[in-house]
C-alpha positions as CSV (number, residue, x, y, z in Angstrom):
1,X,54.4,169.9,47.1
2,X,54.4,172.5,44.3
3,X,51.4,170.5,42.4
4,X,49.4,170.4,45.6
5,X,49.6,174.3,46.0
6,X,48.7,174.1,42.5
7,X,45.6,172.3,43.1
8,X,44.8,174.6,46.0
9,X,45.1,177.4,44.1
10,X,42.8,176.5,41.6
11,X,40.1,175.3,44.0
12,X,40.5,178.7,45.6
13,X,39.9,180.3,42.5
14,X,37.0,178.5,41.7
15,X,35.2,178.9,44.5
16,X,35.8,182.1,44.6
17,X,35.6,183.9,41.3
18,X,34.0,181.6,39.0
19,X,30.7,182.2,38.8
20,X,27.4,181.0,37.3
21,X,24.3,183.0,36.3
22,X,22.9,180.6,39.0
23,X,25.4,181.4,41.6
24,X,25.0,184.9,40.6
25,X,21.2,185.3,41.2
26,X,21.5,182.8,44.4
27,X,24.0,185.3,45.7
28,X,21.8,188.3,45.4
29,X,19.1,186.7,47.1
30,X,21.0,185.6,49.9
31,X,22.6,189.0,50.4
32,X,19.3,191.0,50.1
33,X,17.5,188.2,52.7
34,X,20.8,189.5,54.8
35,X,20.2,192.7,54.7
36,X,16.5,192.4,55.7
37,X,17.4,189.9,58.7
38,X,20.4,192.0,59.7
39,X,18.5,193.7,62.4
40,X,16.8,191.0,63.4
41,X,19.9,188.8,64.0
42,X,22.3,191.4,64.5
43,X,20.6,194.4,66.1
44,X,20.8,193.3,70.1
45,X,23.6,191.0,69.9
46,X,26.3,191.4,72.6
47,X,28.5,188.4,71.5
48,X,32.1,188.8,71.4
49,X,33.8,187.9,68.2
50,X,30.7,187.9,65.7
51,X,31.0,190.9,63.3
52,X,27.7,193.1,62.9
53,X,28.9,194.2,59.1
54,X,30.0,192.4,56.3
55,X,33.8,193.3,56.0
56,X,34.5,194.2,59.2
57,X,37.9,193.6,60.3
58,X,38.2,190.6,62.4
59,X,39.8,190.6,65.7
60,X,41.9,187.9,67.3
61,X,38.9,186.7,69.1
62,X,36.8,186.1,66.1
63,X,39.7,184.2,64.6
64,X,40.2,182.3,67.5
65,X,36.8,182.3,69.7
66,X,38.6,179.9,72.2
67,X,41.5,182.7,73.1
68,X,41.3,183.1,76.9
69,X,39.0,186.0,78.4
70,X,39.3,187.3,81.5
71,X,35.8,186.7,84.2
72,X,33.5,189.5,84.3
73,X,34.0,189.4,88.1
74,X,36.4,188.0,90.6
75,X,36.8,184.7,90.5
76,X,38.0,181.8,93.1
77,X,37.9,179.0,90.1
78,X,39.9,179.0,86.7
79,X,38.8,175.4,85.6
80,X,35.7,172.9,86.3
81,X,36.2,168.8,86.7
82,X,32.0,167.9,86.7
83,X,32.1,164.1,87.6
84,X,28.3,163.2,86.5
85,X,27.3,159.4,87.9
86,X,24.5,158.9,84.9
87,X,21.6,156.8,86.2
88,X,22.0,158.8,89.5
89,X,23.3,157.0,92.9
90,X,21.2,156.4,96.0
91,X,21.7,159.0,98.6
92,X,20.5,157.3,101.3
93,X,23.1,154.4,101.2
94,X,25.9,156.9,100.3
95,X,25.2,160.9,102.5
96,X,21.9,161.1,104.0
97,X,21.8,158.9,106.8
98,X,18.4,158.4,108.4
99,X,18.2,156.5,111.7
100,X,14.4,156.2,110.9
101,X,14.4,154.4,108.0
102,X,16.2,151.7,109.7
103,X,13.5,152.1,112.6
104,X,10.7,151.4,109.9
105,X,12.5,149.2,107.4
106,X,9.6,146.9,105.4
107,X,7.0,149.0,107.3
108,X,4.2,150.3,104.6
109,X,5.2,153.8,103.7
110,X,3.0,156.7,105.0
111,X,0.2,157.3,102.4
112,X,0.8,161.0,103.7
113,X,4.2,160.9,101.6
114,X,2.0,159.1,98.1
115,X,-0.5,161.5,97.7
116,X,-0.1,163.2,94.5
117,X,3.1,161.8,93.9
118,X,4.2,160.1,90.8
119,X,6.9,157.8,90.6
120,X,8.9,156.1,87.5
121,X,7.4,152.6,88.4
122,X,6.2,152.6,92.0
123,X,2.9,151.5,92.1
124,X,0.7,151.0,94.6
125,X,1.6,151.8,98.4
126,X,5.5,150.3,98.9
127,X,7.3,149.6,102.1
128,X,10.2,151.4,103.4
129,X,13.5,150.2,102.6
130,X,16.2,150.6,105.4
131,X,19.7,152.1,103.9
132,X,21.5,149.1,102.9
133,X,24.9,150.0,103.8
134,X,26.3,151.4,107.3
135,X,27.1,154.7,108.2
136,X,29.7,156.5,110.4
137,X,30.9,160.1,110.9
138,X,34.4,161.2,109.5
139,X,36.6,164.0,109.4
140,X,36.3,166.8,111.8
141,X,33.4,168.1,110.2
142,X,31.6,164.8,111.3
143,X,29.8,164.1,107.8
144,X,27.9,160.9,107.5
145,X,29.4,158.8,104.9
146,X,28.8,154.9,104.7
147,X,30.7,151.9,104.4
148,X,30.2,151.8,100.6
149,X,32.9,154.5,100.3
150,X,35.6,154.0,102.7
151,X,38.7,156.0,101.1
152,X,36.0,159.3,100.5
153,X,35.4,159.1,103.9
154,X,39.0,160.2,104.7
155,X,38.9,163.0,102.3
156,X,35.5,164.1,103.7
157,X,36.6,167.6,105.1
158,X,37.7,169.0,101.1
159,X,34.1,169.0,100.4
160,X,30.9,171.0,101.0
161,X,27.6,168.7,100.5
162,X,24.2,169.9,99.5
163,X,21.7,167.8,101.1
164,X,18.5,168.8,99.9
165,X,18.8,169.0,96.0
166,X,15.5,169.0,94.3
167,X,14.7,168.5,90.5
168,X,11.4,168.6,88.6
169,X,12.4,166.0,85.8
170,X,12.2,162.2,87.0
171,X,13.2,160.2,83.8
172,X,17.0,160.0,82.9
173,X,17.2,161.7,79.3
174,X,15.4,164.8,80.3
175,X,16.9,165.3,84.0
176,X,20.4,164.5,82.5
177,X,19.8,167.5,80.0
178,X,18.1,169.4,83.1
179,X,21.1,168.9,85.1
180,X,23.9,169.7,82.4
181,X,22.2,172.4,80.1
182,X,19.5,174.4,82.7
183,X,16.6,172.6,80.1
184,X,14.7,169.4,79.8
185,X,14.8,169.7,76.2
186,X,16.9,169.3,73.2
187,X,19.0,172.6,71.8
188,X,20.4,174.3,75.1
189,X,24.2,174.8,75.5
190,X,25.7,172.5,78.0
191,X,27.5,174.1,81.1
192,X,30.9,173.3,79.8
193,X,30.0,174.9,76.6
194,X,28.5,177.9,78.6
195,X,31.9,178.4,80.6
196,X,34.2,178.1,77.5
197,X,32.1,180.4,75.6
198,X,32.7,182.5,78.4
199,X,36.4,182.4,79.4
200,X,37.7,180.3,76.3
201,X,40.8,178.4,77.4
202,X,44.7,178.6,78.4
203,X,46.0,176.1,76.4
204,X,45.3,176.6,72.6
205,X,46.7,173.6,71.5
206,X,43.7,171.3,73.4
207,X,40.2,172.0,73.5
208,X,38.7,174.0,76.0
209,X,36.0,171.2,76.8
210,X,37.0,168.1,77.4
211,X,34.8,164.8,77.8
212,X,35.6,161.3,79.3
213,X,33.1,158.5,79.9
214,X,33.2,155.2,81.6
215,X,30.9,152.3,82.3
216,X,30.3,151.3,79.1
217,X,27.8,153.2,77.5
218,X,27.1,157.2,77.4
219,X,24.4,158.7,79.1
220,X,20.7,158.5,78.3
221,X,20.4,161.7,76.8
222,X,23.2,161.2,74.5
223,X,26.0,163.6,73.6
224,X,23.7,166.6,73.5
225,X,24.7,166.8,77.3
226,X,27.9,168.1,76.2
227,X,26.8,169.9,73.1
228,X,26.8,173.5,72.2
229,X,22.8,174.1,71.3
230,X,22.7,177.2,69.8
231,X,26.7,178.4,70.4
232,X,28.9,178.0,68.2
233,X,29.9,174.5,67.6
234,X,33.4,175.3,68.9
235,X,32.3,175.2,72.6
236,X,31.0,171.7,72.1
237,X,32.6,169.3,74.3
238,X,35.5,167.2,72.5
239,X,34.9,163.4,73.8
240,X,38.6,161.4,74.2
241,X,38.9,158.0,75.0
242,X,41.0,156.8,77.7
243,X,41.9,153.4,75.7
244,X,43.4,153.3,72.0
245,X,43.9,156.8,70.2
246,X,42.5,159.0,72.5
247,X,41.0,161.0,69.2
248,X,40.2,159.4,66.3
249,X,42.5,159.8,63.3
250,X,44.9,162.0,65.0
251,X,47.7,160.2,63.2
252,X,48.2,161.6,59.3
253,X,47.7,159.1,56.5
254,X,50.2,157.7,55.0
255,X,52.2,160.0,52.6
256,X,50.7,163.0,54.4
257,X,53.4,165.1,56.1
258,X,52.9,167.7,58.8
259,X,54.3,170.5,56.3
260,X,51.7,169.5,53.7
261,X,48.9,169.2,56.1
262,X,49.5,172.9,57.4
263,X,49.6,174.0,53.6
264,X,46.5,172.7,53.1
265,X,44.7,173.5,56.3
266,X,45.9,177.2,55.7
267,X,44.2,177.1,51.9
268,X,41.0,175.7,53.1
269,X,40.9,178.4,55.9
270,X,41.5,181.0,53.6
271,X,38.7,180.2,51.7
272,X,36.2,179.7,54.8
273,X,37.4,183.0,56.0
274,X,36.4,184.8,52.4
275,X,33.3,182.5,53.1
276,X,32.9,184.7,56.7
277,X,33.6,187.7,55.0
278,X,30.5,187.5,52.7
279,X,28.2,185.8,54.8
280,X,28.7,186.4,58.7
281,X,28.0,182.8,59.5
282,X,29.6,182.5,63.0
283,X,29.9,178.5,62.1
284,X,32.5,179.2,59.5
285,X,34.3,180.7,62.2
286,X,34.0,177.6,64.2
287,X,35.2,175.4,61.4
288,X,38.1,177.5,61.1
289,X,38.8,177.3,64.6
290,X,38.3,173.5,64.5
291,X,40.8,172.9,61.4
292,X,43.4,174.7,63.4
293,X,42.7,172.7,66.7
294,X,43.1,169.9,65.3
295,X,46.4,170.5,63.5
296,X,47.7,171.6,67.0
297,X,46.2,168.6,69.0
298,X,48.3,166.1,66.8
299,X,51.5,167.5,68.8
300,X,49.8,168.2,72.1
301,X,46.8,165.3,72.6
302,X,49.4,162.0,72.3
303,X,51.4,163.3,75.4
304,X,48.6,164.7,77.7
305,X,46.5,161.7,77.5
306,X,49.1,159.1,77.9
307,X,49.4,157.8,81.7
308,X,51.8,155.4,81.1
309,X,54.7,157.6,82.4
310,X,53.0,158.5,85.4
311,X,55.1,157.3,88.6
312,X,54.0,154.0,90.2
313,X,52.7,156.0,93.5
314,X,50.4,157.8,91.2
315,X,49.1,154.6,89.6
316,X,48.8,153.4,93.4
317,X,47.1,156.4,94.5
318,X,43.9,156.3,92.1
319,X,43.9,152.6,91.2
320,X,44.9,153.4,87.4
321,X,45.3,150.5,85.0
322,X,47.1,151.5,81.7
323,X,45.0,150.6,78.4
324,X,41.6,150.2,80.0
325,X,38.8,152.5,79.5
326,X,38.0,152.8,83.3
327,X,36.6,155.7,85.6
328,X,40.0,155.8,87.8
329,X,41.8,156.6,84.4
330,X,39.6,159.4,83.3
331,X,40.1,160.7,86.6
332,X,43.9,161.2,86.6
333,X,43.4,162.0,82.9
334,X,41.4,165.1,84.4
335,X,44.0,166.1,86.8
336,X,46.3,166.2,83.3
337,X,43.9,168.3,81.3
338,X,43.2,170.9,84.0
339,X,47.1,171.3,84.8
340,X,47.6,171.7,81.0
341,X,44.9,174.6,80.8
342,X,42.1,172.8,79.8
343,X,39.0,175.1,81.5
344,X,36.3,172.5,81.7
345,X,36.5,168.2,81.6
346,X,33.4,166.5,82.1
347,X,33.7,162.6,83.3
348,X,30.3,160.8,83.0
349,X,30.3,157.2,84.8
350,X,27.1,155.2,83.4
351,X,25.7,152.6,85.4
352,X,24.2,154.2,88.4
353,X,20.3,153.2,87.9
354,X,19.5,151.4,91.3
355,X,15.8,149.9,90.6
356,X,16.8,146.2,92.0
357,X,15.4,144.5,89.1
358,X,19.0,142.4,88.6
359,X,22.0,142.0,90.6
360,X,23.7,145.0,88.9
361,X,20.9,147.8,89.8
362,X,20.9,146.3,93.4
363,X,20.9,148.6,96.1
364,X,23.1,146.3,98.3
365,X,25.1,144.7,95.3
366,X,25.3,146.8,92.2
367,X,25.4,150.0,94.0
368,X,28.3,148.7,96.2
369,X,30.3,147.9,93.0
370,X,30.0,150.8,91.5
371,X,31.1,152.8,94.6
372,X,34.3,150.5,94.3
373,X,35.2,151.5,90.8
374,X,34.9,155.4,92.0
375,X,35.7,155.5,95.6
376,X,39.5,155.3,95.3
377,X,40.0,157.6,92.0
378,X,37.9,160.4,93.3
379,X,39.9,160.7,96.7
380,X,43.0,160.4,94.8
381,X,42.0,163.2,92.7
382,X,40.8,165.6,95.4
383,X,44.0,164.5,97.3
384,X,46.5,164.9,94.0
385,X,45.0,168.1,93.0
386,X,45.7,169.4,96.5
387,X,49.3,168.6,96.7
388,X,49.8,170.2,93.8
389,X,48.3,173.2,94.2
390,X,45.5,172.8,91.7
391,X,42.9,172.7,94.1
392,X,43.1,176.3,95.1
393,X,41.9,176.9,91.3
394,X,39.8,174.1,90.3
395,X,36.0,173.7,91.1
396,X,35.2,170.0,91.5
397,X,31.5,169.1,91.2
398,X,30.0,165.5,92.1
399,X,26.1,164.4,91.3
400,X,23.8,162.3,89.7
401,X,20.4,163.7,87.8
402,X,17.9,163.0,90.6
403,X,17.9,161.0,93.4
404,X,16.4,157.8,95.2
405,X,13.2,156.9,96.7
406,X,13.1,155.9,100.6
407,X,10.5,152.9,99.6
408,X,11.5,149.7,97.7
409,X,10.6,150.1,94.2
410,X,9.2,146.6,94.2
411,X,8.0,145.9,90.9
412,X,6.3,142.8,91.1
413,X,7.6,140.0,89.2
414,X,10.5,141.6,88.7
415,X,12.8,142.2,91.7
416,X,13.8,138.2,92.1
417,X,14.5,139.3,95.8
418,X,16.8,142.0,95.0
419,X,16.5,145.5,97.0
420,X,16.0,148.5,94.8
421,X,14.9,152.1,94.9
422,X,12.9,154.2,92.1
423,X,13.7,157.9,90.9
424,X,13.0,160.3,93.0
425,X,13.0,164.2,92.4
426,X,12.6,165.8,95.4
427,X,15.5,165.4,97.8
428,X,19.1,164.2,96.4
429,X,22.7,164.5,97.6
430,X,25.5,166.5,95.5
431,X,28.8,167.6,96.9
432,X,31.3,170.4,95.2
433,X,35.1,170.7,96.4
434,X,38.2,173.1,95.9
435,X,38.3,176.6,94.6
436,X,35.7,179.1,96.0
437,X,34.1,176.4,98.4
438,X,33.8,176.2,102.4
439,X,35.7,172.8,102.7
440,X,34.1,170.5,105.5
441,X,30.4,171.9,105.4
442,X,27.1,170.9,104.5
443,X,23.9,172.7,103.7
444,X,20.0,171.9,103.7
445,X,18.7,168.9,105.3
446,X,15.7,166.2,104.7
447,X,13.1,164.8,106.6
448,X,13.3,161.7,108.6
449,X,12.6,159.4,106.0
450,X,14.7,161.4,103.4
451,X,12.0,162.0,101.2
452,X,11.8,166.1,101.0
453,X,14.1,168.8,101.9
454,X,12.9,170.5,105.0
455,X,15.6,173.1,104.8
456,X,18.1,174.5,102.4
457,X,16.5,173.2,99.4
458,X,18.1,174.0,96.3
459,X,17.3,173.6,92.6
460,X,19.3,172.6,89.7
461,X,19.5,176.4,88.6
462,X,20.7,177.3,92.2
463,X,23.6,174.5,91.5
464,X,24.7,176.5,88.1
465,X,24.4,180.0,89.5
466,X,26.5,179.0,92.2
467,X,29.2,177.4,89.8
468,X,29.0,180.4,87.7
469,X,29.7,182.5,90.6
470,X,32.6,180.8,91.4
471,X,33.9,181.1,88.2
472,X,33.5,185.1,87.9
473,X,29.8,185.2,86.4
474,X,26.9,186.8,87.3
475,X,24.6,184.2,86.0
476,X,21.5,186.8,85.7
477,X,23.7,188.9,83.0
478,X,25.6,186.1,81.6
479,X,23.8,185.8,78.5
480,X,23.8,185.0,74.7
481,X,21.1,186.4,71.7
482,X,19.6,183.7,70.3
483,X,16.1,183.6,68.4
484,X,15.5,187.4,69.1
485,X,16.0,187.3,72.8
486,X,19.0,186.8,75.1
487,X,19.3,183.3,77.1
488,X,20.9,182.5,79.8
489,X,22.2,178.7,81.7
490,X,19.9,179.6,84.0
491,X,16.7,180.7,82.5
492,X,14.9,183.1,84.3
493,X,15.6,181.3,87.6
494,X,18.7,180.5,90.3
495,X,19.9,181.7,93.1
496,X,23.5,181.6,94.6
497,X,24.2,179.2,97.3
498,X,26.2,181.1,99.1
499,X,26.6,179.2,102.3
500,X,29.4,176.9,100.5
501,X,31.0,179.8,99.3
502,X,34.5,180.5,101.0
């Protein structure tokens, strides 16, 4: 132990005291440049935790960017569970019942719906495709839900539907980025990153933003959908696994115990703190926090991410199978994480593309199978949160990145008799439940074929503004200065959807 401490002391001395002429000149040039750039970079900075002058005494927020902060305004929710169905489920088979589609099934689509429109794959004049599921009204709210979701239909009074959401991105990657970051281009912070930046997290032994994936693949847009963009990287999502070790390299290597590791991290972070004092780079603070978080996570994560000790009735409720990487397991983990104070939990389930080019993407086969995977776990999540009193301050969001067309995709030579729908940006369904949400409600309506919203149309920015409102933020004032101007999640748009707020 003494030898290790001596080595670390020598490393510290070498980094901070041993200067060559080249180091001296480089240091002078960088500091002169810093003096010139300081008014540009920090002159309008309103970000907490980043000192504007070198040598400023660091606050608790500086040293721990994830320390909890109160919301600026009254908040109904203190945590979020976001369920993203990557690939986009068909609203016309699940929630948006259209009897006219049944009536005109397999008839040519009216050209008025096609004029001036662009689709990802449809060419020519396709036929209308009636719903492949059977619908019925459920609950006191009388919400239409298909027989693809028998368990969810029993908890339908807990949710608020948005029936006329629209987007302007019809390819998966850009649409997923738009839905999760407010922009179809790379480089913007994700919704979860904004929330943890603004509120921190209540459990300092766990990440503030946790990501769980299922379906065998990550979303088409990759890990950028939970990235921190131009925010400090400490706010990006931490991907955990529901099978095997939840985080890679969680255990110490042989010969390294926690005392040694604590000494090592403390010494490294002394160098990092000195580096921050010299240059003021907020990424250095992120590095400090990540080292210390990793140390604390070794104690907390194995317990929180273990579902083996859950009682049998909980496994029956969710349909969980310990040891598998499945959506059901992730729903149970989401409940455990918010129960432990994690601020934002994002679940991505891949495999919802429904083009009808094969069995897995057929609207009447593949979609039904995907619904079987999520139906029970989602209903269980809502029931479990409610019985524990967690639904009162947890917001649950469900949706894809766009919708599905009311006409058959019909790519010649590729359908082989399977039925499918193309990407659709004009109208799709999302729902929210829990804190701050008017349960048993529905907002928005589409036309007789489910092609376009005819009332209550809402945009992706509107959805984001509403989520931030429930968390206690004014989306127009919640900003971060970058490249000389303030940025916000909703860009220059967004209206709060007040009709679904309690």
